[in-house]
C-alpha positions as CSV (number, residue, x, y, z in Angstrom):
1,M,19.7,-18.8,14.5
2,R,18.6,-15.7,12.3
3,R,21.1,-12.9,14.0
4,L,23.5,-15.5,13.3
5,A,22.8,-15.9,9.8
6,R,22.8,-11.9,9.9
7,A,26.2,-11.8,11.0
8,L,27.7,-14.5,8.7
9,L,25.7,-13.0,5.5
10,P,25.8,-8.8,5.8
11,C,23.6,-7.0,2.9
12,A,24.0,-3.6,1.6
13,C,21.0,-1.3,2.9
14,A,18.6,-0.8,-0.4
15,L,18.8,2.9,0.2
16,C,22.1,4.0,1.2
17,G,24.2,0.9,0.1
18,V,26.0,0.6,4.0
19,V,26.7,-3.0,4.7
20,Q,24.9,-3.9,7.6
21,D,22.7,-7.1,8.7
22,E,19.6,-5.7,7.7
23,V,17.5,-4.9,4.5
24,V,17.3,-1.1,5.4
25,C,19.8,0.5,7.7
26,G,18.9,2.2,10.9
27,D,19.7,5.6,9.7
28,C,17.9,5.2,6.6
29,V,15.0,3.5,8.7
30,A,14.7,6.9,10.8
31,D,14.7,9.2,7.8
32,L,11.8,7.2,5.8
33,L,9.8,6.8,9.2
34,Y,9.8,10.3,10.5
35,P,6.7,11.7,11.8
36,V,4.7,13.4,8.9
37,S,1.4,15.3,9.7
38,R,-0.8,13.7,7.2
39,C,-4.5,14.1,6.2
40,P,-6.1,10.8,8.0
41,V,-8.4,10.2,4.7
42,C,-5.6,10.3,2.1
43,A,-2.4,10.5,3.6
44,M,-1.5,13.6,1.9
45,G,1.0,15.7,4.0
46,R,-0.5,18.7,5.4
47,A,0.3,21.4,7.8
48,P,-0.7,20.2,11.5
49,G,-4.4,21.2,12.3
50,Q,-5.2,22.2,8.7
51,P,-7.9,20.7,6.4
52,C,-7.0,18.7,3.4
53,P,-7.5,20.6,0.3
54,A,-7.1,17.1,-1.7
55,C,-10.3,15.8,0.1
56,A,-11.9,18.9,-0.1
57,R,-11.7,18.8,-3.7
58,H,-12.9,15.0,-3.7
59,R,-13.7,12.9,-1.3
60,P,-12.5,9.4,-1.8
61,G,-14.5,6.3,-1.6
62,F,-12.1,5.0,1.2
63,D,-12.2,5.9,5.2
64,Q,-8.5,5.9,6.0
65,A,-5.0,5.9,4.3
66,V,-1.9,4.7,6.2
67,T,1.4,5.1,4.4
68,L,4.8,4.8,5.5
69,G,6.7,8.1,3.7
70,D,6.5,9.8,0.4
71,Y,7.2,8.4,-3.2
72,A,10.5,10.4,-3.6
73,F,14.2,9.8,-3.7
74,P,16.0,8.2,-2.2
75,Q,13.0,5.8,-0.7
76,D,11.3,5.6,-4.1
77,S,14.1,2.9,-4.9
78,L,12.4,0.7,-2.3
79,V,9.7,0.1,-4.5
80,L,11.3,0.5,-7.7
81,A,13.6,-2.3,-7.0
82,L,10.9,-4.7,-5.7
83,K,8.6,-4.1,-8.9
84,Y,11.3,-4.0,-11.5
85,G,14.2,-5.2,-9.8
86,K,12.4,-8.5,-8.4
87,V,14.2,-7.4,-4.9
88,L,11.0,-9.6,-2.9
89,P,12.6,-9.3,0.3
90,L,12.0,-5.5,0.4
91,A,8.1,-6.5,0.4
92,S,8.4,-8.1,3.8
93,W,10.6,-5.4,5.3
94,L,7.7,-3.1,3.7
95,A,5.2,-5.2,5.5
96,T,6.9,-5.1,8.7
97,A,7.0,-1.8,8.3
98,L,3.5,-0.8,7.7
99,A,2.4,-3.8,10.6
100,D,4.3,-1.6,13.0
101,R,2.8,1.5,12.0
102,M,-1.0,0.3,12.1
103,Q,-0.8,-1.5,15.4
104,G,0.9,2.0,16.4
105,G,-2.1,3.4,15.3
106,L,-4.7,1.6,17.6
107,R,-3.7,3.3,20.5
108,S,-5.4,6.3,18.6
109,G,-8.4,4.2,18.1
110,A,-7.8,3.4,14.3
111,P,-9.0,-0.2,13.9
112,L,-7.4,-2.8,11.9
113,P,-9.3,-4.6,9.0
114,D,-11.1,-7.6,9.0
115,L,-9.6,-8.6,5.3
116,L,-6.5,-7.2,3.3
117,A,-6.8,-8.1,-0.3
118,P,-4.2,-6.4,-3.0
119,I,-5.1,-4.0,-6.0
120,P,-5.1,-6.8,-8.6
121,L,-2.6,-6.2,-12.0
122,S,-3.9,-7.3,-15.3
123,P,-3.5,-10.7,-16.4
124,Q,-1.1,-9.6,-18.6
125,R,1.2,-7.4,-16.8
126,L,0.8,-10.1,-14.0
127,A,2.2,-12.8,-16.8
128,D,5.2,-10.0,-17.7
129,R,6.1,-9.3,-14.0
130,G,5.6,-12.9,-12.5
131,F,4.1,-11.2,-9.2
132,N,1.6,-9.0,-7.8
133,Q,4.1,-6.5,-5.4
134,A,1.0,-5.2,-4.1
135,W,0.7,-9.3,-2.9
136,E,3.8,-9.6,-1.7
137,I,3.1,-6.9,0.5
138,A,-0.2,-7.9,1.7
139,R,0.3,-11.4,2.5
140,P,3.2,-10.8,5.3
141,L,1.3,-7.7,6.5
142,A,-1.8,-10.1,7.1
143,R,0.5,-12.6,9.0
144,R,1.8,-9.7,10.7
145,L,-1.5,-7.9,12.1
146,G,-3.0,-11.5,12.6
147,V,-6.0,-11.0,9.5
148,P,-6.8,-13.2,6.8
149,G,-5.7,-11.8,3.4
150,D,-7.3,-12.5,0.1
151,P,-5.0,-12.3,-3.3
152,V,-8.4,-12.7,-5.8
153,L,-10.6,-10.8,-3.5
154,L,-10.8,-8.1,-6.3
155,E,-9.9,-8.6,-10.2
156,R,-9.5,-6.4,-13.1
157,S,-12.9,-6.7,-15.2
158,R,-11.1,-5.0,-17.7
159,D,-7.8,-3.4,-18.8
160,I,-6.9,0.2,-18.4
161,A,-4.4,2.9,-19.9
162,T,-1.3,3.4,-18.3
163,Q,-2.2,5.8,-15.7
164,H,1.2,7.9,-14.9
165,L,0.4,10.1,-18.3
166,L,-3.0,11.1,-16.8
167,D,-4.2,14.3,-14.8
168,L,-6.7,12.8,-11.7
169,A,-9.9,13.8,-14.0
170,H,-8.7,11.5,-16.6
171,R,-7.5,8.9,-14.1
172,Q,-10.9,8.7,-12.5
173,M,-12.2,8.3,-15.8
174,N,-10.1,5.9,-16.8
175,V,-10.5,3.5,-14.1
176,R,-14.3,3.5,-13.7
177,G,-15.7,0.0,-13.8
178,A,-12.2,-1.3,-13.8
179,F,-12.6,-3.6,-10.9
180,R,-14.8,-6.6,-10.0
181,V,-15.2,-8.7,-6.8
182,A,-14.1,-12.0,-7.7
183,G,-13.3,-14.0,-4.1
184,Q,-15.9,-15.7,-2.3
185,Q,-15.4,-13.8,1.1
186,P,-18.8,-12.0,2.4
187,L,-18.0,-8.1,2.4
188,A,-21.0,-7.2,4.4
189,G,-20.3,-5.1,7.2
190,R,-16.8,-5.6,6.9
191,H,-13.9,-3.9,7.3
192,I,-11.5,-4.0,4.1
193,G,-7.9,-3.2,3.8
194,L,-6.4,-2.1,0.4
195,V,-3.0,-2.8,0.1
196,D,-0.7,-1.6,-2.8
197,D,2.8,-0.3,-3.4
198,V,2.4,3.4,-4.2
199,M,-0.2,5.7,-4.0
200,T,-0.3,8.7,-6.6
201,T,-3.6,10.5,-7.1
202,G,-5.7,7.5,-5.2
203,A,-7.6,7.3,-8.0
204,T,-7.4,3.3,-8.4
205,L,-7.7,3.0,-5.0
206,D,-10.8,4.9,-4.9
207,E,-12.5,3.0,-7.4
208,A,-11.6,-0.4,-5.7
209,A,-12.9,1.0,-2.4
210,R,-16.1,2.1,-4.0
211,T,-16.7,-1.6,-5.5
212,L,-16.0,-3.0,-2.3
213,K,-18.5,-0.5,-0.7
214,A,-20.9,-1.9,-3.2
215,H,-20.6,-5.2,-2.5
216,G,-21.4,-4.5,1.3
217,A,-18.3,-3.2,2.8
218,A,-18.5,-1.1,5.6
219,R,-15.1,0.7,5.8
220,V,-12.4,0.3,3.4
221,S,-8.5,1.3,4.6
222,V,-5.8,2.1,2.2
223,I,-2.8,0.8,3.0
224,V,0.5,1.9,0.8
225,A,4.0,1.8,1.2
226,L,4.5,5.0,-0.2
227,R,2.6,8.0,-1.0
228,T,3.3,10.9,-3.8
229,P,3.5,14.2,-2.3
């Protein structure tokens, strides 16, 4: 039935616009998911076998990062269309691609999280947008991985200034104390997966991870659709 529906109702690829029956066409998938050597901690691209300069300068509070690719043209349009264009089917597509990547990592010994949680939006931003794009990705990702998800594990303890105009040092100061654990899930000794659409400097995810570890989490993995190079 699903194949029949796709055949009868073809769609345009979200990246290149070619008419076919998938959210993203096969050629664009191959380009986006092309293997790139990345730091296993922060997912920054690096030469194979070389140390990560970003982690050498600042070791983040999370232990591992998984991403599909760089937040750059043209694949940045996937996140922009989801976040601002409300093209919600893209969230499911991103979740499926992330699940495949994470399950592939099991062969190299990377453990799956015990629980997934999205980076929360502020109440005002959530009301303005109508949805949290991080949860829209985390919810189907949790189903694909067979682990629970908690949309309210973390909440914003205060509003923060817009991050995109700040450098790393000011981003870190801006998000300090920005989160609190609000959910009732026990965290002691557990591996938590933090989900977001984009990681830029990692300051927001770093602070969220440190908050979770302060409440007993043993390991925090960051799972992001795209990573700013």
